C-alpha positions in Angstrom: -19.8 30.1 -78.3 -18.9 28.4 -81.5 -15.8 30.5 -81.8 -14.7 29.5 -78.2 -15.2 25.8 -79.0 -13.3 26.2 -82.3 -10.4 27.9 -80.5 -10.5 25.3 -77.8 -10.2 22.4 -80.3 -7.5 24.2 -82.2 -5.3 25.4 -79.3 -5.5 22.3 -77.0 -3.5 20.0 -79.3 -1.0 22.7 -80.0 -0.5 23.3 -76.3 -0.2 19.6 -75.7 2.4 19.1 -78.4 4.5 22.1 -77.1 4.4 20.7 -73.6 5.2 17.2 -74.8 8.3 18.5 -76.7 9.4 20.5 -73.6 8.9 17.7 -71.1 10.4 15.1 -73.5 13.5 17.2 -74.0 13.9 17.6 -70.2 13.2 13.9 -69.1 13.5 11.8 -72.3 10.9 9.7 -74.1 10.2 6.9 -71.6 9.9 9.0 -68.5 7.6 11.3 -70.3 5.4 8.4 -71.4 5.5 7.0 -67.9 4.3 10.3 -66.4 1.4 10.4 -68.9 0.4 6.8 -68.0 0.7 7.4 -64.2 -1.4 10.6 -64.3 -4.1 8.7 -66.3 -4.2 5.9 -63.8 -4.2 8.2 -60.8 -6.7 10.5 -62.4 -9.0 7.6 -63.2 -8.9 6.3 -59.6 -9.6 9.8 -58.2 -12.4 10.3 -60.8 -14.1 7.0 -59.9 -14.0 7.7 -56.1 -15.4 11.2 -56.5 -18.0 10.0 -59.0 -19.3 7.4 -56.6 -19.3 9.9 -53.7 -21.3 12.4 -55.9 -23.7 9.6 -56.8 -24.2 8.7 -53.1 -24.8 12.4 -52.2 -27.4 12.7 -55.0 -29.2 9.6 -53.8 -29.2 11.0 -50.3 -30.7 14.3 -51.5 -33.4 12.6 -53.5 -34.2 10.4 -50.5 -34.7 13.6 -48.4 -37.0 15.0 -51.2 -34.5 17.6 -52.3 -33.3 18.3 -55.8 -29.6 17.3 -56.1 -28.6 20.4 -58.1 -25.1 20.7 -56.7 -24.6 16.9 -57.3 -25.8 17.2 -60.9 -23.4 20.1 -61.5 -20.6 18.1 -59.8 -21.4 15.1 -62.0 -21.3 17.2 -65.2 -17.9 18.6 -64.2 -16.7 15.1 -63.2 -17.7 13.8 -66.6 -15.6 16.4 -68.3 -12.8 15.7 -65.8 -12.8 12.0 -66.7 -12.7 12.7 -70.4 -9.8 15.1 -69.9 -7.9 12.7 -67.6 -8.2 9.8 -70.1 -7.0 12.0 -72.9 -3.1 11.7 -73.0 -1.5 15.0 -72.3 -0.2 17.3 -69.6 -2.5 20.3 -70.2 -5.7 18.2 -70.3 -4.6 16.3 -67.2 -4.0 19.6 -65.4 -7.5 20.8 -66.2 -9.0 17.4 -65.4 -7.2 17.3 -62.0 -8.5 20.9 -61.3 -12.0 19.7 -62.0 -11.5 17.0 -59.3 -11.0 19.7 -56.7 -14.4 20.5 -55.1 -13.7 24.1 -54.2 -12.5 24.8 -57.8 -15.6 23.0 -59.2 -17.9 25.1 -57.0 -16.1 28.3 -57.9 -16.4 27.5 -61.6 -20.1 26.5 -61.3 -20.7 29.9 -59.6 -19.0 31.7 -62.4 -21.0 29.9 -65.0 -24.2 30.5 -63.1 -23.5 34.2 -62.7 -22.7 34.4 -66.4 -25.9 32.6 -67.4 -28.0 34.7 -65.0 -26.6 38.0 -66.3 -26.9 37.0 -70.0 -29.9 34.9 -70.3 -33.6 35.3 -69.6 -34.6 32.3 -67.5 -38.2 31.3 -67.0 -39.3 28.7 -64.4 -42.5 26.8 -64.8 -43.9 24.9 -61.8 -45.9 21.8 -62.8 -48.4 21.9 -59.9 -50.3 18.7 -60.0 -51.8 16.3 -62.6 -53.5 19.1 -64.5 -50.3 20.2 -66.1 -49.8 19.1 -69.7 -49.1 20.3 -73.2 -51.1 23.5 -73.9 -52.4 23.7 -70.3 -51.5 25.8 -67.4 -51.1 24.4 -63.9 -54.4 24.6 -62.1 -56.4 25.2 -65.2 -58.1 21.8 -65.1 -61.5 20.9 -63.7 -60.1 20.5 -60.2 -58.4 24.0 -60.3 -55.0 22.5 -59.4 -53.8 20.5 -56.5 -54.9 23.2 -54.0 -57.9 24.5 -55.8 -58.5 28.2 -56.5 -57.5 30.5 -59.4 -54.2 30.4 -61.2 -52.7 33.8 -61.7 -50.0 34.1 -64.4 -47.3 36.7 -64.0 -43.7 37.5 -64.4 -41.1 38.3 -61.7 -38.1 40.3 -62.4 -35.4 40.9 -59.8 -33.8 44.4 -59.9 -30.7 45.6 -58.1 -31.0 49.0 -56.6 
């Protein structure tokens, strides 16, 4: 992961400089700068609209008692998109605009989820009631948990046949 980040921070400015030189030689200095400014303004407007929409969807999900997982994922991608769109450059603008496209965001989120699921051991703990705390298991308190009874600890592993 550190190598990927290193390459990303090394290659992005090189790619941006190469594209600036190419576009600048085609259109000239002032049109090139105008394009960069216009894409930043347009990107910021689209980013704001999508961010507010995502926030509203997250609030709706919370009001329905659901976890806003897709909205949180969208929000994270929109945060990255905003940073990329405000960074001057054609390559970063292209990636930022791609992250503003919901089908692309959802496809990318699925790819990341599948990668994490295949390469990481994920454990989920459900804090069932007020008995849960540091060093305690859900349901291990005097009340036996919210629903009473015995807590059985176990591990579930999904296997493909």
